[in-house]
C-alpha positions as CSV (number, residue, x, y, z in Angstrom):
1,M,19.3,-161.2,64.5
2,I,15.7,-162.3,63.9
3,T,15.3,-162.8,67.7
4,A,16.3,-159.2,68.3
5,L,14.0,-157.9,65.6
6,L,11.1,-159.8,67.0
7,I,11.7,-158.6,70.5
8,G,12.0,-155.0,69.3
9,W,8.8,-155.4,67.2
10,L,6.9,-156.8,70.2
11,I,8.1,-154.0,72.5
12,A,7.0,-151.3,69.9
13,V,3.6,-152.9,69.4
14,G,3.2,-153.2,73.2
15,I,3.9,-149.5,73.7
16,Q,1.3,-148.7,71.0
17,L,-1.3,-150.9,72.7
18,L,-0.8,-149.1,76.0
19,Y,-1.5,-145.8,74.3
20,I,-4.5,-147.0,72.3
21,L,-6.2,-149.0,75.0
22,F,-5.5,-146.8,78.1
23,I,-5.1,-143.3,76.7
24,F,-6.9,-143.0,73.4
25,S,-9.9,-144.9,74.6
26,R,-10.6,-142.1,77.0
27,T,-11.6,-139.9,74.1
28,A,-13.6,-142.7,72.4
29,L,-15.6,-143.2,75.6
30,Y,-15.8,-139.6,76.8
31,R,-19.2,-138.3,77.5
32,Q,-19.5,-134.6,76.7
33,S,-21.8,-132.5,78.8
34,D,-24.9,-131.4,77.0
35,A,-24.8,-128.0,78.8
36,R,-25.0,-124.9,76.9
37,T,-24.7,-121.4,78.4
38,P,-24.0,-121.6,82.1
39,Q,-26.3,-119.7,84.4
40,T,-23.5,-117.3,85.4
41,A,-22.1,-116.9,81.9
42,P,-18.9,-114.8,82.0
43,P,-18.6,-112.2,79.2
44,V,-16.2,-113.3,76.5
45,T,-14.0,-111.6,73.9
46,I,-13.5,-113.5,70.7
47,I,-10.1,-112.6,69.2
48,V,-9.2,-113.0,65.6
49,C,-5.7,-112.1,64.3
50,A,-5.8,-111.3,60.6
51,H,-3.0,-110.5,58.1
52,N,-4.4,-109.9,54.6
53,E,-7.6,-111.9,55.3
54,H,-10.1,-109.5,53.7
55,K,-12.2,-112.2,52.0
56,N,-12.2,-114.5,54.9
57,L,-13.2,-111.8,57.3
58,T,-16.2,-110.9,55.2
59,E,-17.5,-114.5,55.7
60,L,-16.4,-115.0,59.2
61,L,-17.4,-111.9,61.1
62,P,-21.2,-112.2,60.5
63,L,-21.0,-115.7,61.9
64,L,-19.2,-114.6,65.0
65,N,-21.5,-111.6,65.4
66,A,-24.5,-114.0,65.3
67,Q,-23.4,-116.2,68.2
68,H,-26.1,-117.1,70.7
69,Y,-24.5,-115.7,73.9
70,P,-25.6,-113.0,76.4
71,A,-22.5,-110.9,76.6
72,F,-19.5,-110.9,74.1
73,D,-17.6,-108.9,71.7
74,V,-15.4,-109.7,68.7
75,L,-11.9,-108.1,68.5
76,V,-10.2,-108.3,65.1
77,M,-6.4,-107.6,65.2
78,D,-5.6,-106.2,61.8
79,D,-1.9,-106.9,61.5
80,R,-0.4,-104.8,58.8
81,S,-2.9,-105.9,56.2
82,T,-2.5,-104.4,52.7
83,D,-5.4,-106.2,50.9
84,G,-8.3,-103.9,51.8
85,T,-8.9,-105.4,55.2
86,T,-8.5,-102.1,57.0
87,A,-10.9,-100.3,54.7
88,F,-13.4,-103.1,55.1
89,L,-13.2,-102.9,58.9
90,E,-13.4,-99.1,58.9
91,N,-16.4,-98.9,56.5
92,D,-18.4,-102.1,56.3
93,I,-18.9,-103.6,59.8
94,A,-21.2,-101.0,61.3
95,D,-24.1,-103.5,61.3
96,L,-22.0,-106.0,63.2
97,K,-22.7,-104.7,66.7
98,H,-20.3,-107.0,68.5
99,V,-17.3,-106.5,66.2
100,Q,-14.4,-104.1,66.9
101,F,-10.9,-103.9,65.5
102,I,-7.4,-102.7,66.2
103,R,-4.9,-101.8,63.5
104,I,-1.2,-102.8,64.0
105,D,1.1,-100.9,61.7
106,K,4.5,-102.4,62.2
107,E,6.5,-105.4,63.2
108,H,8.6,-105.6,66.4
109,Q,11.9,-107.4,66.5
110,H,11.6,-108.7,70.0
111,V,8.5,-110.8,69.3
112,T,7.0,-112.7,66.3
113,P,4.1,-110.8,64.6
114,K,1.2,-113.0,65.6
115,K,2.3,-113.2,69.2
116,Y,2.5,-109.5,69.3
117,A,-0.9,-109.1,67.8
118,L,-2.4,-111.6,70.3
119,T,-0.7,-110.0,73.2
120,I,-2.1,-106.6,72.3
121,G,-5.6,-108.2,71.8
122,L,-5.5,-109.8,75.2
123,K,-4.4,-106.5,76.8
124,K,-7.3,-104.7,75.1
125,A,-9.9,-107.4,75.7
126,T,-12.6,-106.0,78.0
127,H,-13.8,-109.4,79.3
128,P,-12.2,-112.0,81.6
129,V,-12.4,-114.9,79.1
130,V,-11.1,-115.0,75.5
131,L,-11.9,-117.4,72.7
132,L,-9.5,-117.6,69.9
133,T,-9.9,-118.6,66.2
134,D,-8.4,-117.8,62.9
135,A,-9.8,-115.8,60.0
136,D,-10.0,-118.9,57.7
137,C,-12.1,-120.8,60.2
138,R,-15.9,-121.1,60.4
139,P,-17.8,-122.0,63.6
140,A,-20.0,-125.0,63.1
141,S,-23.0,-123.3,64.7
142,P,-24.2,-120.2,66.5
143,D,-23.7,-122.2,69.7
144,W,-19.9,-122.4,69.3
145,L,-19.2,-119.8,71.9
146,A,-21.8,-121.0,74.4
147,G,-20.7,-124.6,74.1
148,M,-17.0,-123.8,74.7
149,V,-17.8,-121.5,77.7
150,A,-20.1,-124.3,79.2
151,Q,-17.0,-126.3,79.9
152,L,-15.8,-123.6,82.4
153,S,-17.6,-125.6,85.1
154,D,-16.0,-123.9,88.0
155,N,-13.3,-121.4,89.0
156,T,-10.6,-124.0,88.8
157,T,-11.1,-124.5,85.0
158,D,-9.1,-121.9,83.1
159,I,-8.6,-123.5,79.7
160,V,-10.9,-125.3,77.2
161,L,-9.4,-127.2,74.3
162,G,-11.6,-127.3,71.2
163,F,-11.4,-129.2,67.9
164,S,-10.9,-127.7,64.4
165,P,-11.4,-130.1,61.5
166,Y,-10.3,-129.3,58.0
167,E,-12.7,-129.3,55.1
168,H,-12.9,-132.4,52.9
169,R,-11.4,-132.0,49.5
170,P,-10.3,-134.6,46.9
171,G,-6.7,-135.8,46.7
172,L,-4.0,-137.4,48.7
173,L,-2.8,-134.1,50.3
174,N,-6.2,-133.4,51.8
175,L,-6.4,-137.0,53.2
176,L,-3.0,-136.6,54.8
177,I,-3.9,-133.2,56.3
178,R,-7.2,-134.6,57.7
179,A,-5.4,-137.8,59.0
180,E,-2.7,-135.8,60.7
181,T,-5.2,-133.3,62.2
182,L,-7.4,-136.2,63.5
183,F,-4.4,-138.0,65.1
184,T,-3.1,-134.8,66.6
185,A,-6.5,-134.2,68.2
186,V,-6.6,-137.8,69.4
187,Q,-3.3,-137.2,71.2
188,Y,-3.9,-133.8,72.8
189,V,-7.5,-134.5,73.8
190,S,-6.7,-138.0,75.2
191,L,-3.7,-136.9,77.1
192,A,-5.7,-133.9,78.5
193,L,-8.4,-136.4,79.7
194,A,-5.6,-138.5,81.2
195,G,-4.4,-135.5,83.2
196,R,-1.5,-134.7,81.0
197,P,-2.5,-131.7,78.8
198,Y,0.3,-130.5,76.6
199,M,-1.2,-128.4,73.7
200,G,-4.2,-126.8,72.1
201,V,-4.9,-125.4,68.6
202,G,-5.4,-121.6,68.2
203,R,-8.2,-122.2,65.7
204,N,-10.4,-123.1,68.6
205,L,-9.0,-122.4,72.1
206,L,-10.5,-120.7,75.1
207,Y,-8.8,-119.4,78.3
208,R,-9.1,-116.8,81.0
209,T,-7.1,-113.7,80.5
210,R,-5.7,-114.0,84.0
211,T,-4.1,-117.3,83.0
212,F,-2.3,-115.5,80.2
213,F,-1.0,-112.6,82.3
214,D,-0.3,-114.5,85.5
215,N,2.1,-116.7,83.4
216,K,3.8,-113.8,81.5
217,G,2.0,-114.7,78.3
218,F,4.4,-115.6,75.5
219,Y,7.5,-114.2,77.2
220,T,9.6,-117.5,77.3
221,H,9.1,-118.2,73.6
222,K,8.3,-114.8,72.2
223,N,10.9,-115.2,69.4
224,V,10.0,-118.8,68.6
225,L,8.4,-119.3,65.2
226,G,4.8,-120.4,66.1
227,G,3.7,-121.7,69.5
228,D,1.2,-119.0,70.2
229,D,-1.2,-121.8,71.0
230,D,0.6,-125.1,71.8
231,L,3.7,-123.7,73.6
232,F,1.6,-121.4,75.7
233,I,-0.7,-124.3,76.7
234,N,2.3,-126.6,77.2
235,E,3.5,-124.1,79.8
236,V,0.3,-123.4,81.7
237,A,-2.1,-126.3,81.3
238,T,-2.5,-128.8,84.2
239,A,-4.8,-131.7,85.0
240,R,-7.0,-129.4,87.2
241,N,-7.3,-126.3,85.1
242,T,-7.9,-127.8,81.6
243,A,-11.1,-129.2,80.0
244,V,-12.0,-130.4,76.5
245,C,-15.0,-129.7,74.4
246,L,-16.1,-132.4,71.8
247,D,-19.5,-131.0,71.1
248,P,-19.9,-131.0,67.2
249,D,-21.6,-127.6,67.5
250,T,-18.4,-126.1,68.9
251,F,-16.1,-127.3,66.1
252,T,-14.5,-124.6,63.9
253,W,-14.0,-125.8,60.3
254,S,-10.8,-124.7,58.6
255,K,-9.7,-124.4,55.0
256,P,-6.8,-126.8,54.3
257,K,-3.6,-126.0,52.4
258,E,-4.0,-126.8,48.7
259,S,-0.4,-127.2,47.7
260,W,2.3,-129.5,49.0
261,T,4.7,-126.5,49.3
262,D,2.3,-124.5,51.6
263,W,1.6,-127.5,53.7
264,R,5.3,-128.3,54.1
265,I,5.9,-124.7,55.3
266,Q,3.1,-125.0,57.8
267,K,4.4,-128.4,59.1
268,R,8.0,-127.1,59.3
269,R,6.8,-124.5,61.8
270,H,4.9,-127.0,63.8
271,L,7.8,-129.4,64.0
272,N,10.1,-126.5,65.1
273,V,7.9,-125.8,68.1
274,G,7.8,-129.4,69.5
275,K,11.4,-129.3,70.7
276,Y,10.4,-126.6,73.2
277,Y,7.8,-128.7,75.0
278,K,8.4,-129.8,78.6
279,T,10.6,-132.8,78.9
280,G,7.8,-135.1,80.1
281,N,5.7,-134.2,77.1
282,K,8.6,-134.8,74.7
283,I,9.2,-138.2,76.2
284,R,5.5,-139.3,76.0
285,L,5.1,-138.0,72.4
286,G,8.5,-139.4,71.4
287,L,7.5,-142.9,72.7
288,L,4.2,-142.7,70.9
289,S,5.5,-141.6,67.5
290,G,8.7,-143.7,67.7
291,S,6.8,-146.9,68.6
292,H,4.3,-146.1,65.8
293,V,7.0,-145.9,63.2
294,L,8.8,-148.9,64.6
295,T,5.6,-151.0,64.6
296,W,5.4,-150.7,60.9
297,V,9.1,-150.5,59.9
298,L,10.0,-153.6,62.0
299,G,6.9,-155.4,60.8
300,L,8.1,-154.9,57.2
301,V,11.6,-155.9,58.1
302,V,10.4,-159.1,59.9
303,G,8.1,-159.9,57.0
304,G,11.0,-159.6,54.6
305,T,13.2,-161.7,56.8
306,V,10.6,-164.4,57.0
307,L,10.2,-164.4,53.2
308,G,14.0,-164.7,52.9
309,Y,14.0,-167.6,55.3
310,E,11.3,-169.4,53.2
311,L,13.2,-168.8,49.9
312,T,16.5,-170.0,51.3
313,G,15.1,-172.9,53.3
314,H,16.4,-171.6,56.6
315,S,14.5,-172.9,59.6
316,F,13.3,-171.1,62.7
317,T,14.1,-172.2,66.2
318,Q,11.3,-172.9,68.6
319,T,11.9,-169.6,70.4
320,E,11.9,-167.7,67.1
321,W,8.6,-169.3,66.1
322,L,7.0,-168.4,69.5
323,L,8.2,-164.8,69.3
324,L,7.0,-164.5,65.6
325,R,3.6,-165.7,66.6
326,L,3.4,-163.5,69.6
327,A,4.6,-160.4,67.7
328,T,2.4,-161.0,64.7
329,G,-0.7,-161.6,66.9
330,A,0.1,-158.4,68.8
331,F,0.5,-156.5,65.6
332,V,-2.9,-157.7,64.2
333,F,-4.6,-156.9,67.6
334,R,-3.0,-153.5,67.7
335,L,-4.2,-152.8,64.1
336,L,-7.7,-153.8,65.0
337,A,-7.6,-151.7,68.2
338,F,-6.4,-148.7,66.3
339,W,-9.1,-149.2,63.7
340,A,-11.9,-149.5,66.3
341,I,-10.8,-146.8,68.8
342,V,-9.4,-144.1,66.5
343,G,-12.2,-144.9,64.0
344,R,-14.7,-144.2,66.8
345,I,-13.0,-141.0,67.7
346,S,-13.0,-139.9,64.0
347,Y,-16.8,-140.6,64.0
348,R,-17.2,-138.2,67.0
349,L,-14.9,-135.6,65.5
350,A,-16.9,-134.8,62.4
351,H,-16.1,-138.0,60.5
352,T,-12.6,-136.5,59.8
353,V,-11.4,-139.7,58.2
354,H,-13.7,-142.5,57.1
355,W,-13.5,-145.5,59.3
356,L,-12.7,-147.8,56.3
357,L,-9.5,-145.8,55.8
358,M,-8.2,-146.3,59.3
359,P,-5.6,-148.9,58.3
360,V,-4.4,-146.6,55.4
361,M,-4.3,-143.7,57.8
362,D,-2.3,-145.8,60.3
363,G,0.4,-146.7,57.8
364,M,0.4,-143.2,56.2
365,L,1.0,-141.6,59.6
366,A,3.8,-144.0,60.4
367,A,5.5,-143.0,57.1
368,Y,4.8,-139.3,57.8
369,Y,6.3,-139.4,61.4
370,G,9.3,-141.3,60.2
371,L,10.1,-138.8,57.4
372,A,9.3,-135.8,59.7
373,G,11.7,-137.2,62.3
374,L,14.5,-137.6,59.8
375,K,13.8,-134.1,58.4
376,T,14.0,-132.7,61.9
377,I,17.3,-134.5,62.7
378,F,19.1,-133.5,59.5
379,S,17.8,-130.1,58.8
380,K,19.0,-126.8,60.2
381,R,16.7,-124.7,62.2
382,N,14.7,-122.4,60.0
383,K,14.9,-118.8,61.4
384,R,12.5,-117.1,59.0
385,Y,9.3,-115.7,60.5
386,Y,6.0,-116.8,59.1
387,W,3.0,-114.9,60.3
388,R,0.8,-118.0,60.3
């Protein structure tokens, strides 16, 4: 039994090392272009979908209106708001020359509300490029728009994946949110750089409108809860048409959930979407998360078994000793590699998680992925519609 455990542990650690050293290192070593607005800057429509976001819009819209870019507009999709958003948009944005809005008055059974709002926004967009964000996000600088567009280096690039960190708050929940956000970015940015893009985040995502309509928009997943960003990108992104933007000036800071209940609802939606990914993406992500969990679980099991052997006076065979040393050495090397490479990425991505906390983050994410996997397996599909 101990031999099988050690072999399984060694395989799991080996898979992890392949991802860390050959995939994640691409993000750690990536050199972002310093370019700002390209000489032939395409006009852009910034789209913000908002459902009862009055307070957030009063803070966000002036920041969007003040972007340093030659030709753009901001289109707010007011989706059935009842909190004073409509009155604010009708009466208080006259000084924001770039801002327009469209009111949506009802839901439609054939499509989820946010996908409907985004589809209407894209149809009404007057420019060939759209940049998406959420009402509770804040661009890091007035160069956010220009920096994202700068990655449209030629006509073959249709999609730019940005990063959206969460604000730092005290507490375990906030640390978990930031850790999960960082590691999600490590995965989607690194795999995009490796020529295997599979998702983006709607809090900071740019693409050409032709890409949306040429691929029938959200049609194939119009009734799926969530997926207005990652499922769409999963369908249309390729190695040739996708770029990433890691310039700190182009980050959009988001407000994190403050209760475990709200966060669980958000994560439930995200987990529900993953099963609709392309088969290749599911295999790659499954290997990554599965080996991550097994690296720690089998390590703990092996540690307990070794302790049991010591207490009972049981001796190891020569083969078992060799496997134990190899697996333990690989685990330590993998831990140090994770610490160095993901820590470096965290430094680049707004110091999302302090580098000293990398080992804590590593174990925390293994526990999170393990519990999330069990939850997905044993829970029934949730058919309720959440707007966000």
